[in-house]
C-alpha positions in Angstrom: 10.6 -17.2 36.4 11.7 -17.4 32.7 9.2 -16.7 30.0 7.5 -19.6 28.4 8.9 -20.3 25.0 6.1 -21.0 22.4 7.4 -22.4 19.2 5.0 -21.5 16.5 5.1 -23.2 13.1 2.8 -23.1 10.1 1.2 -26.5 10.7 1.0 -29.4 8.2 -1.1 -32.5 7.6 2.0 -34.5 6.6 2.9 -36.9 9.4 6.6 -36.8 8.6 6.5 -33.0 8.5 4.8 -32.9 11.9 7.5 -35.2 13.4 10.3 -33.0 12.0 8.8 -29.8 13.4 8.3 -31.5 16.7 11.9 -32.6 16.7 13.0 -29.0 16.5 11.3 -28.2 19.8 12.5 -31.5 21.3 16.1 -30.4 20.6 15.4 -27.1 22.2 14.0 -28.8 25.3 17.1 -31.0 25.5 19.4 -28.0 25.2 17.4 -25.9 27.7 15.7 -28.2 30.2 15.1 -25.1 32.4 12.6 -23.7 30.0 8.9 -24.4 29.7 8.5 -25.0 25.9 5.2 -25.3 24.2 4.0 -25.9 20.6 1.6 -23.8 18.6 0.5 -23.3 15.0 -1.0 -20.6 12.7 -2.8 -23.0 10.3 -3.8 -26.7 9.7 -2.9 -27.9 13.2 -4.0 -27.1 16.7 -3.5 -25.6 19.2 -3.7 -22.1 17.6 -1.0 -19.7 18.7 -3.3 -17.2 20.2 -4.9 -19.8 22.4 -1.6 -21.0 23.7 -0.4 -17.5 24.5 -3.7 -16.9 26.3 -3.2 -20.1 28.4 0.1 -18.7 29.6 -0.6 -15.1 30.1 -4.2 -15.4 31.3 -4.6 -18.9 32.7 -7.8 -20.1 34.4 -7.2 -19.9 38.2 -4.4 -17.3 38.1 -0.7 -17.8 37.9 -0.1 -15.7 34.8 3.3 -15.9 33.3 5.2 -14.2 30.5 5.5 -15.7 27.1 7.8 -15.4 24.0 6.5 -16.7 20.7 9.3 -17.9 18.4 8.1 -18.3 14.8 9.4 -21.5 13.4 9.3 -19.8 10.0 12.2 -19.1 7.7 11.2 -15.5 6.8 8.8 -12.7 7.7 5.4 -12.6 6.1 1.7 -12.6 6.8 1.8 -15.2 9.6 4.6 -13.4 11.4 3.2 -9.8 10.9 -0.4 -10.7 11.5 -1.1 -14.1 13.2 1.9 -14.1 15.6 1.8 -10.3 16.2 -1.9 -10.4 17.1 -1.3 -13.4 19.4 0.9 -11.3 21.7 -1.3 -8.2 21.8 -1.6 -6.6 25.3 -4.4 -8.2 27.3 -4.5 -5.6 30.0 -4.1 -5.6 33.7 -3.5 -8.9 35.5 -2.2 -10.6 32.4 1.4 -11.8 31.8 3.5 -10.1 29.2 4.0 -11.6 25.7 6.4 -10.8 23.0 7.0 -12.1 19.5 10.5 -13.0 18.4 11.8 -12.5 14.9 11.5 -15.4 12.5 14.4 -17.8 12.0 15.7 -16.0 9.0 17.5 -14.2 7.7 20.5 -15.8 9.5 23.9 -16.8 8.3 23.4 -20.2 9.9 20.5 -20.9 7.6 22.7 -20.3 4.7 25.3 -22.7 6.1 22.6 -25.4 6.4 21.4 -24.7 2.9 25.0 -25.1 1.6 25.3 -28.3 3.4 22.1 -29.6 1.9 23.5 -28.8 -1.6 26.7 -30.7 -0.8 24.7 -33.7 0.5 22.8 -33.7 -2.8 26.0 -33.8 -4.8 25.8 -30.3 -6.3 28.4 -29.8 -9.1 30.1 -26.4 -9.8 28.4 -26.0 -13.2 24.9 -26.9 -11.9 22.2 -24.3 -11.8 20.7 -23.9 -8.3 17.1 -22.8 -7.7 16.3 -21.8 -4.2 12.7 -23.0 -3.6 10.9 -21.0 -0.9 7.3 -21.3 0.3 6.4 -17.8 -0.8 4.3 -15.0 0.8 2.1 -12.1 -0.2 4.3 -9.9 2.0 7.4 -8.3 0.4 9.5 -8.8 3.5 9.4 -12.5 3.0 11.0 -12.2 -0.4 13.6 -9.9 0.9 14.6 -12.4 3.6 14.9 -15.2 0.9 17.0 -12.9 -1.2 19.6 -12.8 1.6 20.0 -16.5 1.2 20.2 -16.3 -2.6 22.9 -13.6 -2.4 24.9 -15.6 0.1 24.7 -18.8 -2.0 25.9 -16.9 -5.1 29.1 -16.2 -3.2 29.5 -19.9 -2.5 28.4 -21.6 -5.7 30.1 -20.8 -9.0 27.0 -21.7 -11.1 23.9 -19.7 -11.5 21.6 -19.3 -8.5 18.0 -18.1 -8.7 14.8 -18.3 -6.7 11.3 -19.7 -7.1 8.3 -19.7 -4.9 5.7 -22.3 -4.0 2.8 -19.8 -3.8 1.9 -16.1 -3.5 5.0 -14.9 -5.3 6.7 -15.0 -8.7 8.4 -16.8 -10.3 7.0 -20.2 -9.4 9.5 -22.9 -8.7 8.6 -24.6 -12.0 9.2 -21.4 -14.0 12.5 -20.8 -12.2 13.6 -24.4 -13.0 12.7 -23.9 -16.6 14.7 -20.7 -16.8 17.6 -22.2 -15.0 17.7 -25.1 -17.5 18.5 -22.6 -20.2 21.8 -21.8 -18.4 22.9 -25.3 -17.2 22.4 -28.9 -18.2 21.5 -29.9 -14.7 19.3 -28.1 -12.2 19.5 -28.7 -8.4 16.5 -27.4 -6.4 17.4 -26.3 -2.9 14.3 -26.9 -0.7 14.5 -23.8 1.5 11.8 -25.3 3.7 12.0 -26.5 7.3 10.2 -29.9 6.8 8.3 -32.1 4.4 4.8 -31.2 3.6 2.6 -29.6 1.0 5.2 -27.2 -0.3 8.0 -29.7 -0.3 5.8 -32.0 -2.4 5.3 -29.2 -4.9 9.0 -28.6 -5.0 9.8 -32.2 -5.8 7.3 -32.0 -8.8 8.8 -28.8 -10.2 11.1 -30.4 -12.7 14.5 -30.3 -11.0 17.1 -33.0 -11.7 17.9 -33.1 -8.0 16.0 -31.8 -5.0 17.6 -31.4 -1.6 16.0 -32.5 1.7 14.5 -29.8 3.9 16.6 -27.8 6.4 15.4 -29.6 9.5 16.5 -31.3 11.6 19.8 -29.6 12.3 21.5 -28.5 15.6 22.0 -25.0 14.2 18.2 -24.5 14.2 18.3 -25.1 17.9 20.8 -22.3 18.3 18.7 -19.9 16.2 15.5 -20.6 18.1 17.2 -20.0 21.5 18.9 -16.8 20.2 15.5 -15.5 19.0 14.0 -16.4 22.4 16.8 -14.6 24.2 16.5 -11.4 22.1 12.7 -11.2 22.6 12.9 -12.0 26.3 15.1 -8.9 26.8 12.3 -6.8 25.4 9.7 -7.9 27.9 
C-alpha cells in the first residue's frame, strides 16, 4: 500500500488563502486518485501535522500505514527543520514509517511560475523587481529564496532584489524603497503560495505593482508529487 501523502502548509485565517491551499491538494488528488491525501498545518489551523502523522502511523485499533509529509512551503526554515521533522520522528515498534519530503523550493518550476506572474502583472524591462518572501530565522530559507532571485536576474534586464515579510532583512518595504532609487517603477513579486497575512503586508509595502501569489498552478502539483516520490523511496 502506498504511503499516505500529508500536505502540510503553514495555515492561515484568511478564507481565500485557505481555499487556495486546499486547491493545491485537490489538484494532487485529481492527478493521483490512487493516493490517500490528507491536509495538515504547522500553525493557525488544525489539524496539527504531528497529530495527522500519528493518526496514520499509530491509528487507534491498528492498521498502521506509512506516511510522507510534503511541506507546502516554498523554502526550508524553522517549520521544515523543526515542526515537520519532529512530526515524523520514529515512534517505535508497531508503528508505520514516516518521512518528511523536501519543501517545494528551490525548484526551477517555481522560478517559471514567478516569471509568469511578472508577465501577467505587465512587468517592463526597465522595472525594478523586488522578490517578496515570507522570511525565516533560519539561513537555509534565505538561501533557497536567493536561488529564485539569481534565476530571475538572468531573465529580467532590470534590477532584481529581495525583501522579507518577517524574521529577515531587508524588509519588503525597505527593499522597495531601495529599488525605487534605481528605477521609476517597482514591481513586487509575491513569492508566496497564497493570500493571507504576509500577502497583505506585501501589498502595503509601497510597490507600484504587486503580482498575485504563485498558487494555483499545475506545476505545483508536479512539484508536490515529485517531493512525495523522492521521500517515498527513502522509507
